Backbone as a chain_set.jsonl record, in Angstrom:
{"seq": "XXXXXXXXXXXXXXXXXXXXXXXXXXXXXXXXXXXXXXXXXXXXXXXXXXXXXXXXXXXXXXXXXXXXXXXXXXXXXXXXXXXXXXXXXXXXXXXXXXXXXX", "coords": {"N": [[16.338, -9.49, -16.848], [14.691, -8.355, -14.764], [13.048, -10.073, -12.057], [10.483, -12.638, -12.35], [7.439, -11.206, -11.955], [4.935, -12.199, -11.569], [3.605, -13.146, -9.148], [2.053, -14.661, -6.278], [-0.577, -12.915, -4.726], [-1.169, -11.978, -1.515], [-4.197, -12.108, 0.238], [-6.516, -10.434, 2.496], [-7.702, -12.327, 4.232], [-5.847, -14.459, 4.173], [-3.613, -13.147, 5.215], [-4.536, -12.656, 7.823], [-4.803, -15.325, 8.713], [-2.095, -16.192, 8.616], [-0.804, -14.408, 10.419], [-2.232, -14.953, 12.78], [-1.452, -17.575, 13.228], [1.292, -17.228, 13.75], [1.336, -15.585, 16.066], [-0.146, -17.099, 17.745], [-2.9, -16.762, 18.349], [-6.498, -16.479, 18.178], [-8.183, -16.514, 14.988], [-10.242, -14.688, 14.836], [-9.628, -12.775, 16.856], [-7.202, -11.864, 15.828], [-8.06, -10.826, 13.393], [-9.562, -8.655, 14.311], [-7.514, -7.016, 15.35], [-5.956, -6.493, 13.048], [-7.872, -5.204, 11.469], [-8.292, -2.939, 13.074], [-5.743, -1.767, 12.894], [-5.659, -1.13, 10.134], [-7.777, 0.721, 10.045], [-6.761, 2.77, 11.729], [-4.52, 3.589, 10.242], [-5.821, 4.483, 7.866], [-7.376, 6.646, 8.844], [-5.544, 8.309, 10.145], [-3.441, 8.924, 8.377], [-4.385, 10.837, 6.656], [-4.064, 13.259, 7.933], [-1.454, 13.284, 8.947], [1.832, 11.898, 8.311], [2.606, 8.382, 8.702], [4.962, 6.465, 10.28], [6.232, 3.316, 10.373], [8.513, 1.447, 11.905], [10.557, -0.993, 10.353], [8.686, -1.614, 8.473], [7.653, 0.646, 6.866], [6.832, 3.919, 5.502], [3.774, 5.586, 5.539], [1.958, 7.925, 3.709], [0.374, 10.942, 2.455], [0.194, 12.589, -0.632], [0.096, 15.514, -2.697], [-1.184, 15.519, -5.95], [-0.635, 16.983, -8.975], [-2.981, 18.291, -11.285], [-3.625, 17.536, -14.786], [-3.657, 17.784, -18.395], [-4.846, 15.555, -20.807], [-5.115, 13.161, -23.527], [-8.157, 11.6, -24.63], [-8.55, 8.195, -23.883], [-10.311, 6.71, -25.343], [-11.188, 8.035, -27.735], [-8.87, 9.215, -28.593], [-8.439, 11.738, -29.455], [-10.014, 13.825, -28.244], [-9.531, 16.151, -25.636], [-8.945, 15.68, -22.172], [-9.358, 16.935, -18.924], [-7.65, 16.226, -16.097], [-8.262, 16.51, -12.749], [-6.601, 18.193, -9.905], [-5.484, 16.168, -7.172], [-5.406, 14.181, -4.142], [-3.07, 11.661, -3.256], [-2.42, 8.418, -2.017], [0.563, 7.298, -0.523], [3.176, 4.955, -0.21], [6.229, 4.246, 1.248], [8.68, 1.933, 1.345], [10.692, 0.597, 4.076], [14.3, 0.699, 4.514], [15.315, -1.908, 4.977], [13.44, -3.591, 3.749], [13.675, -2.691, 1.129], [16.325, -3.472, 0.609], [16.093, -6.274, 0.832], [14.328, -6.8, -1.25], [15.861, -6.094, -3.461], [18.029, -7.777, -3.302], [20.727, -9.735, -4.458], [20.561, -12.926, -5.876]], "CA": [[16.82, -8.467, -15.939], [13.849, -8.336, -13.577], [12.469, -11.381, -11.775], [9.09, -12.813, -12.731], [6.617, -10.546, -10.938], [3.617, -12.826, -11.534], [3.609, -13.902, -7.912], [0.812, -14.732, -5.521], [-0.91, -11.749, -3.911], [-1.837, -12.399, -0.287], [-5.375, -11.311, 0.559], [-6.679, -10.126, 3.92], [-7.956, -13.577, 4.959], [-4.587, -15.192, 4.297], [-2.794, -12.381, 6.155], [-5.068, -12.936, 9.159], [-4.435, -16.703, 9.036], [-0.652, -16.273, 8.862], [-0.476, -13.682, 11.653], [-2.821, -15.711, 13.898], [-0.602, -18.751, 13.436], [2.558, -16.786, 14.342], [1.15, -15.061, 17.427], [-0.916, -18.1, 18.479], [-4.179, -16.19, 18.784], [-7.587, -16.894, 17.293], [-8.297, -15.712, 13.773], [-11.164, -13.584, 15.121], [-8.865, -11.746, 17.578], [-6.215, -11.317, 14.897], [-8.806, -10.011, 12.424], [-9.893, -7.396, 14.992], [-6.293, -6.215, 15.449], [-5.591, -6.042, 11.701], [-8.885, -4.221, 11.083], [-7.996, -1.718, 13.825], [-4.541, -1.188, 12.287], [-6.062, -0.532, 8.855], [-8.576, 1.922, 10.345], [-5.872, 3.815, 12.252], [-3.739, 4.106, 9.105], [-6.715, 5.237, 6.985], [-7.839, 7.903, 9.438], [-4.43, 9.148, 10.582], [-2.569, 9.331, 7.269], [-4.966, 12.022, 6.026], [-3.573, 14.44, 8.637], [-0.013, 13.234, 9.208], [2.458, 10.645, 7.875], [2.774, 7.329, 9.698], [6.203, 5.721, 10.068], [6.262, 2.077, 11.151], [9.834, 0.848, 11.734], [10.551, -2.356, 9.847], [7.708, -1.72, 7.385], [7.818, 1.794, 5.984], [6.144, 5.17, 5.799], [2.529, 5.848, 4.837], [1.72, 9.364, 3.652], [-0.488, 11.443, 1.387], [0.847, 13.675, -1.351], [-0.744, 16.188, -3.677], [-0.848, 15.261, -7.361], [-1.081, 18.094, -9.801], [-3.828, 17.933, -12.411], [-2.998, 17.653, -16.104], [-4.521, 17.617, -19.555], [-4.421, 14.391, -21.578], [-6.046, 12.764, -24.58], [-9.1, 10.551, -24.273], [-8.088, 6.879, -24.319], [-11.323, 6.12, -26.224], [-11.192, 8.668, -29.059], [-7.508, 9.57, -28.959], [-8.364, 13.145, -29.88], [-10.623, 14.742, -27.284], [-8.711, 16.388, -24.46], [-9.587, 15.508, -20.868], [-8.632, 17.57, -17.833], [-7.625, 15.434, -14.865], [-8.114, 17.519, -11.682], [-5.672, 17.966, -8.795], [-6.028, 15.22, -6.207], [-4.492, 13.635, -3.144], [-2.746, 10.273, -3.523], [-1.813, 7.656, -0.94], [1.921, 6.911, -0.87], [3.87, 4.078, 0.724], [7.661, 4.138, 1.004], [9.175, 0.846, 2.186], [11.902, 0.87, 4.847], [15.535, 0.259, 3.852], [15.465, -3.364, 5.077], [12.593, -4.189, 2.715], [14.305, -2.374, -0.16], [17.507, -4.344, 0.449], [15.635, -7.649, 0.596], [13.731, -6.825, -2.583], [16.914, -5.957, -4.48], [19.157, -8.662, -3.005], [21.138, -10.639, -5.54], [20.417, -14.333, -5.461]], "C": [[16.015, -8.453, -14.639], [13.288, -9.729, -13.333], [11.031, -11.447, -12.264], [8.211, -12.228, -11.625], [5.188, -11.074, -10.914], [3.537, -13.738, -10.317], [2.24, -13.833, -7.243], [0.621, -13.457, -4.711], [-1.702, -12.225, -2.701], [-3.045, -11.5, -0.039], [-5.503, -11.161, 2.075], [-6.904, -11.396, 4.752], [-6.67, -14.359, 5.202], [-3.642, -14.475, 5.267], [-3.23, -12.668, 7.588], [-4.661, -14.341, 9.6], [-2.96, -16.823, 9.412], [-0.267, -15.601, 10.182], [-1.018, -14.434, 12.869], [-1.962, -16.926, 14.239], [0.697, -18.36, 14.156], [2.384, -16.348, 15.795], [0.325, -15.99, 18.323], [-2.159, -17.51, 19.146], [-5.255, -16.67, 17.805], [-7.617, -15.99, 16.061], [-9.234, -14.523, 13.992], [-10.449, -12.447, 15.849], [-7.865, -11.066, 16.654], [-6.89, -10.419, 13.869], [-9.17, -8.661, 13.032], [-8.683, -6.466, 15.046], [-5.912, -5.657, 14.071], [-6.582, -4.999, 11.2], [-8.647, -2.888, 11.789], [-6.775, -1.01, 13.24], [-4.878, -0.483, 10.979], [-6.851, 0.75, 9.094], [-7.714, 3.072, 10.853], [-5.064, 4.426, 11.111], [-4.62, 4.966, 8.211], [-7.103, 6.599, 7.559], [-6.704, 8.849, 9.819], [-3.645, 9.713, 9.414], [-3.106, 10.56, 6.538], [-4.376, 13.292, 6.632], [-2.065, 14.456, 8.853], [0.561, 11.913, 8.712], [2.587, 9.661, 9.036], [4.031, 6.559, 9.342], [6.199, 4.504, 10.984], [7.614, 1.417, 10.905], [9.728, -0.615, 11.298], [9.56, -2.584, 8.72], [7.9, -0.569, 6.406], [6.989, 2.976, 6.421], [4.91, 5.302, 4.909], [2.31, 7.352, 4.852], [0.757, 9.693, 2.511], [0.272, 12.556, 0.698], [-0.12, 14.256, -2.367], [-0.254, 15.845, -5.081], [-1.458, 16.367, -8.196], [-1.921, 17.579, -10.966], [-3.089, 18.118, -13.73], [-4.047, 17.45, -17.181], [-3.965, 16.464, -20.375], [-5.427, 14.118, -22.69], [-6.958, 11.655, -24.069], [-8.57, 9.2, -24.746], [-9.071, 6.218, -25.297], [-11.265, 6.704, -27.63], [-9.784, 8.993, -29.535], [-7.351, 11.032, -29.331], [-8.875, 14.114, -28.825], [-9.734, 14.899, -26.058], [-9.55, 16.26, -23.191], [-8.718, 16.203, -19.834], [-8.77, 16.698, -16.594], [-7.36, 16.422, -13.723], [-7.005, 17.179, -10.691], [-6.317, 16.964, -7.842], [-4.97, 14.841, -5.189], [-4.284, 12.156, -3.45], [-2.069, 9.657, -2.301], [-0.423, 7.215, -1.401], [2.49, 6.008, 0.219], [5.327, 4.009, 0.299], [8.2, 3.046, 1.915], [10.447, 1.238, 2.928], [13.115, 0.299, 4.104], [15.708, -1.253, 3.879], [14.638, -4.071, 4.003], [13.183, -3.913, 1.342], [15.511, -3.267, -0.423], [17.1, -5.773, 0.132], [15.062, -7.796, -0.819], [14.8, -6.84, -3.67], [18.135, -6.833, -4.227], [19.449, -9.563, -4.183], [21.082, -12.062, -5.032], [21.497, -15.181, -6.051]], "O": [[16.582, -8.529, -13.549], [13.073, -10.488, -14.278], [10.429, -10.416, -12.562], [8.24, -12.703, -10.49], [4.316, -10.46, -10.3], [3.416, -14.956, -10.448], [1.387, -13.029, -7.621], [1.561, -12.976, -4.077], [-2.778, -12.806, -2.845], [-2.934, -10.276, -0.098], [-4.695, -11.697, 2.834], [-6.36, -11.524, 5.849], [-6.436, -14.86, 6.301], [-2.95, -15.123, 6.051], [-2.394, -12.897, 8.463], [-4.223, -14.531, 10.735], [-2.613, -17.473, 10.398], [0.501, -16.157, 10.967], [-0.328, -14.54, 13.883], [-1.775, -17.254, 15.411], [1.149, -19.066, 15.057], [3.192, -16.701, 16.654], [0.122, -15.71, 19.504], [-2.424, -17.729, 20.328], [-4.946, -17.202, 16.739], [-7.14, -14.856, 16.091], [-9.038, -13.464, 13.395], [-10.637, -11.281, 15.505], [-7.7, -9.847, 16.689], [-6.354, -9.369, 13.512], [-9.098, -7.636, 12.354], [-8.812, -5.264, 14.815], [-5.582, -4.478, 13.95], [-6.183, -4.016, 10.576], [-8.783, -1.828, 11.178], [-6.774, 0.214, 13.105], [-4.429, 0.639, 10.743], [-6.621, 1.755, 8.422], [-7.911, 4.22, 10.454], [-4.937, 5.647, 11.025], [-4.22, 6.066, 7.831], [-7.15, 7.591, 6.832], [-6.888, 10.066, 9.814], [-3.225, 10.869, 9.456], [-2.345, 11.254, 5.864], [-4.205, 14.291, 5.933], [-1.462, 15.526, 8.934], [-0.147, 10.906, 8.691], [2.668, 10.058, 10.198], [4.157, 6.054, 8.227], [6.166, 4.633, 12.208], [7.85, 0.882, 9.822], [8.906, -1.371, 11.816], [9.585, -3.633, 8.075], [8.267, -0.785, 5.251], [6.505, 3.037, 7.551], [4.989, 5.152, 3.69], [2.459, 7.989, 5.894], [0.384, 8.829, 1.717], [0.92, 13.373, 1.352], [-1.035, 13.578, -2.835], [0.945, 15.878, -5.357], [-2.656, 16.64, -8.119], [-1.603, 16.549, -11.56], [-2.052, 18.778, -13.782], [-5.165, 17.007, -16.917], [-2.76, 16.394, -20.616], [-6.466, 14.772, -22.774], [-6.583, 10.876, -23.193], [-8.178, 9.073, -25.906], [-8.706, 5.275, -25.998], [-11.289, 5.961, -28.612], [-9.527, 9.041, -30.738], [-6.229, 11.509, -29.504], [-8.226, 15.123, -28.546], [-9.243, 13.915, -25.505], [-10.708, 16.677, -23.147], [-7.494, 16.081, -19.857], [-9.875, 16.464, -16.105], [-6.335, 17.103, -13.731], [-6.528, 16.045, -10.634], [-7.54, 16.914, -7.716], [-3.789, 15.144, -5.356], [-5.22, 11.471, -3.861], [-1.251, 10.296, -1.639], [-0.254, 6.803, -2.548], [2.312, 6.26, 1.41], [5.631, 3.746, -0.864], [8.184, 3.204, 3.136], [11.196, 2.103, 2.473], [12.962, -0.491, 3.173], [16.195, -1.831, 2.907], [15.097, -5.05, 3.414], [13.193, -4.793, 0.481], [15.7, -3.758, -1.535], [17.692, -6.412, -0.737], [15.293, -8.801, -1.491], [14.653, -7.524, -4.683], [19.169, -6.652, -4.87], [18.539, -10.088, -4.825], [21.498, -12.363, -3.913], [21.535, -16.388, -5.811]]}, "num_chains": 1, "name": "protein.A"}
């Protein structure tokens, strides 16, 4: 039903190499731009959502705490506190490409 999801995960170095090749800039310049983008997303998303057309929306949402069993003992209850969670919602074009029939 689902495709094999054991695919290669691109790391930051490979992303920098690929982008530098496309824009024909040095890897050092490209690394600076990508690092700046990551920093802007990290610092801005805490206060407001970020929508990047063609990519998606970055946001933070509140996750309610809950009580669960300890995975080690199976009996002892653990309280997981409320927390904030990072959320990414891909744009429609990415969703369509991901779910396209081959």
